[in-house]
N, C-alpha and C positions, 0 to 999 in steps of 0.2 A: 853426976860427974860434970864439971865445968870445962870449958874449952881450955883453960889454963893448965888442966891436968893431962892433956893429950900426950901420949908417949910415942905414937907412930909418926914417921916422917910425913906420911900422906895427910893426916888430919892436921898436923902442925902447919904444913904448907898451906892447906886450904884456909886455916884460921888466919895465918899471918898475911895472906894475900887478899882476904876479904870475900871468900867464896861461900861461907857457911851461913845459912839462915836457920834451917831446922834439921835435926838428925833424930832418927828413931834408934833406940838402944845405943847411945854413943859409947858407953864403956865397952860393950861387946865388939862394936866395930873397931874401936881403937885397938883392942887386944888382938883382933883378927888381923888387922893391918900391920901390927908390929910383929906378929908371929909368922906370917907367911904371905903368899900372894893372894891378894883380894881381886876377884874378877867382878868388874862393875860395868853397867851398861847405861846408855841413854838412848831413847827412841827419837827418831826424826821422821815425820811424815813428809811425803813427797808431793806437796801441793803445788810446787812451782819448779822450773828448771834449775833453780839455784836456791840455796839457803841464803838468808841475809844476816847482817852483823848481829841481829838480836839472838841468833843461835850460836854466836861465837863463844859466849861464856860457857855453854855446854860442851863445845868442842874442846875448849881449853881445860875444862874439868877432866875430860878423858886424857888429855895430854899430861896433866898433873898426876893422874893415877899411874900412867905408864912411867913417868919420870921417877915416881916413888917406888917402883918395883911391882906395880899391880898390872893386871891384864885388862885392857879396855875392849868392850864390845860395842860396836856401832850397830844399832838396830834400825834398819830402814823399814818404814811402815807401809810396805806394799799392800798389806791387808787393812790396817787401820785407816789408811788414806781413803779407802773406799767408803768409810763411814764419816770421817771428819771429826776432829776434836772440837767439842762444843765449848771448851773452856774460854771464857772471855768474849764469846761471840753472841750477838743478838739474833743472828740468822744462821740457817744451815749453810755449810760450805758447799760450793758447787761440786756436783758429782763428776769425777773424772773417769775417762775410759781406762781400761787395763793398759792399753798401749801408751797412753799419755803418762800414766804412773811409772811404767817401766822406763820410758824415755827420761822422765825427771830423775829417777834413781840413778840412771847411767851418768847424767851430767853432775849430779850432786856428789856422786862417789869420788870424783877427782879431787874435791877439796880436802877430804879427810887424809889423803896420802901426804898432804903438805904438813900436817900436824902430828900424825901418828906413824909408827913403824909397824907395818903389816907383815905377817909371816906365820910360820909354824912353831915358833919358839914359845916358851912358857909365859912370857910377858908380851908377846907380839899381839897386835890388835887383830880383831876378826870382825868382818861385816856380815851380818845375816839379815834376812828379810822375813818379817812375821807372816807374810803371805804363805810361807812354807807350811805353817800349821793352821793358821786361821781359815784358809780357804778349804781345808780338808775336813773341817768339822761339819757334821750334819746338824741341822737345826735342833732336832730333838735331843741328839747326843750332847750338844753344847749346853742346852738348858738343863738336862738331867745331871750332867757332871759338875757344872759350875753355877747354874742359876740358883741352886739350893744354898750356895755359899754366901749369897748377898741378900740383904734385906732392902726392900724399897724404902723403908724408914730411914736407914742410914744413907742410902744413895741420895735421898731428897735433902739431906743435911749438907751435902758437898756444895761448895761455892759454885762449881761449874753448872750445877742444876738449880740451886736455890736462887742465885742472882738472876739467872735467865727468867725464872718464873716470877720473881719479884718485879721484874721490869715488864711483866705481862707479855713476854715474847714466847711464841710457841717453841716447843722442843719435841722433835720427832722421836718415836720409839727407837728408830735407828741410832740417833745420837745418844739416847739414854743407855744404849749398850756399850758405848765406847769404853767406859771405865771397867766393864767386865773384860773386854778384850785386852785392855792394857794390863790388867791384873794377871790374866792368863799368859800374857807374854812373859812376865816375870817367872811364873811357874815353869813354863816350857824352857826358858833359858837356864833356869836353875837345874832342871833335869838333864838338859842337853850339854851345857857348857859349865856347869857348877857356878853359875852367876849368883852372887850373894848380895850384891849392892845395886840398887837403882837410884840414879841421880836425875835431877831435872830442876826446872824453875819453880819458884814458890807457888805459882798457880797450879802446879801439878801435885801438890801435897796430898790431896784427897785420893787421887788416882794411885799415887805411889804407896801410901800407907795401906790401901786396899790390897795391892800386890804383895806387900810385905806380910800382911795378915794371912793372905791366901797360902803363901808358901809355908808359913809357920803352922797353919791349921791343917792343911791337907797332907803335907809331907813331913811335918815336924822338923824342919831344917832351919838353921839360922839364916836370917835375911834382914837386910837393912835398907833404909831410905835416907836420902840426903838432898836437900834443896838449897838453891842459891837465892839470894835476896832479889826482889824486884829491882831491875836496873833502870834507873832514871838519871838524867843529867843533873848537874848542880842546880839548874834553874827549874827543875821539876818536869822537864820534857821527857818523852819516851826515847830511850836509847835506840839509835839507828834509824830514826825517822827524820827526813829532811824535806824541805819544800819541793825538791825534785823527786821524792819518792824513797823507796827502800834502798839501803846500802847493801847491794848484793855481794856475795863472796866469789862468784864465778866471774872471770875476766870478760866473758862474753856479754854479761849483763852490766858490768861496771868496770871501767878501765883501771889499771893499777894507779894511774895518775889521780883519778877521782877518789880512789880508795885512800891514797896517801893524803889527799886534801881533806878528806873527812876527819882523819885523826889530827891533822895539823890545825883544824878549825875547832878542836875541843875547847870547851870553856876552861879558863884558868884553874878553877877549883876542881876540875875532873882529872887533870893530867896525872897526878900521882896515883889515884885510884885506878885509872885506866891502864897505867903502866903495870900495876900489880896484877890486874886481871887478864890483860891481853898481850903481855910481852913476857919474855924470859929474862928481862933485865933483873939484876939482883936487887934485893931490898936495900942494900947499901947504896947502889947506884941511884935508885929511885929516891932515896932520902936526900941525896945530893941535888937532884933535879928539883925536888920539892922546896929546897931552901932558896932557890933562885927567886929574885924579886924584880919588879919593874919589867922593862923590855926584855930582860934576860929570860923570862918565862917562855919566850918564843923559841929559845934553844931547846927547852924541855919539850915543847910541842913538836918540834922537828925530830927530836930523838924518839918520841912516842910514835910518830908517823913512820919513821925509818924502821923501828923495831917491829911494829905491827904489820907493815907492808912486806917486810922481809920474810916474816913467818908465812904469809899467804902466797906472795908472788915471787919471792926470792930477792936476794941482795941487789942483783943487777937492776931489776925492775924498780926497787925502792930508790936506788941511787939516781936512776933516770928520771923518776917522778920528782925527786927533790930538785934535781938540776933544772928541770923544766919549770917548776914552780918558782925557784929563785930567779931564773932568767926573766920570767914573765912579770913577777911582782916586784922584785927588788932592782932589776936592771932594765925593765921596760922592753925586753926583747921578745921575739917570736920564736918559739921552739916547735919543731915538728912533733914533739911528744905531748903538746898540749891537746886537750880534747878538741876534736874537729867535727863540725856538723856540715854536711853538704845540703844546700837548699837550692831549689830551682832559681835561676837568675831572675825570673819574672816575679819571684816572691821576695827578692832582695833589693834590686835596683828599682828606685821609685817608691819603695815601701817605707813606712814610718819606722824609725829605729826601734821604737817600743814594740812593734809587732815582730820585728826580726829577733829582738832580744828574747821575746817570749817563745817564739818558734825554736830558738836555739836552746831552750831549756834553762835559761838563767833566771827567769821569773815565771810566776804561775799565771799571770794575766798581763794584758797591755796596760791596765790601770796601775798595777804594781810597778811596771817599768816606768811609766810616766812619773809616778810619785818618787821613784828612785832618782830619776833625772832631776827633778825639782830640788831634791835634797843634796845634789852633788855627788851621787853615788854611781852614776852611769858614765862609762868611758868608751870612746871610740878611738881605737889605735892610740891608747894611752892619753887621750885628751878628753877632759870632762865635757859632757853634753848636758845642757840644762833643759833642753826642750825635747821631750820624748816624741814629738810629732815631726822632728827633723827627718827629711827624706835622705835615704842612702843613695849614692851614685857610684858609677864605676870608678870614679876618682878616689873613692874610699878604699878600694882594693889595693893591698900591698903584697907583692909576691904571691898573688893568687888567692889571698885570704883577707878577711876583714876581722880584726881583733876587737872583741867586745868584752867588757868587764862590768860586773855588777858588784858593787861594794869593793872591799879589799881582798876578798877571798875567792871569788869565782870569775874565771876567765874561760872563754871559748873562742875558737877560730871558726868563722863561717866561710865556707868555700862555695861560692856561687857556681852552679853547673848548668 
């Protein structure tokens, strides 16, 4: 079966918006999605207090499932986080305490309510924690019931294992068990909530197909897997990585303004694709934005930023972020909604502007700031500064803040305290 043959709204939407990379049993899944409610899940480990934008495509997949009449299950990895997914890693993840994992889950949970409707209805989303069953297995019991279902030969063929070993990096026996635990998650969710579909990124294909095989082999039930393509920018960079670090989804880790700016700064060639993946704009609207040329592409970028920020932070926050950005970049004004960093006065007055720019997070190093100044990309209160060694004084403070800009896209207000 080819993607052009899909009959279900769910798979057609995923196809048309660019979510599909691989599917197990596509004809069966398409028929199931067309015939009734498909219950699908994606797992999220709680390794930090917030998910970052790299997880957003998975959250949007659950949203598409619910929009198409399916039931999304958010699986929090309270159990698997104790092990750590080895996929794509050269070293073991730091082991977190139970309390840290619980705290991370509590803060991560708030994001999903922005994208999914939770409740008791047939298509309402449900959040569960795999620690509910994984922590209750005895070691011998787990090995007896599930260790016999996996061969070391096949496990060694998975990229998550093979690539680590090819790079001659150690892999602990703890990490080696991760794929068993993920597969058992699928089986448990199938038994408890009639989950028939596991989705995830393309790097999870081996783990996902193992879960599909386990459900089909042990309980002889239909089960399916679907992955999204590896998401990179048009220039080949990793989606969601910036010089300042990860683009977090929780407002406590990243302000709505900075989140809006992230999307506003998308590469021209990425705008249409990001609109299809990360917004609810219609395909017709997106086609109109993709037809824009020249400077008009900035209107499309603002529309992308508006739509993406509205989904996560709400329409008011998106409008406030846009207004602040337009005031700062297009009108040269200072807005209270711009990112503000408080620094001790002793670290501002009498300090090189390059050092303050770096401490404010606009550049990664003083050297980068100096080079930016030499190239004409550093501004102090909207005036270009050519010498990064120039010293800041109290006279540079305007209304209690100093406005610094790096390039055309990054602005911060420094408030000496």
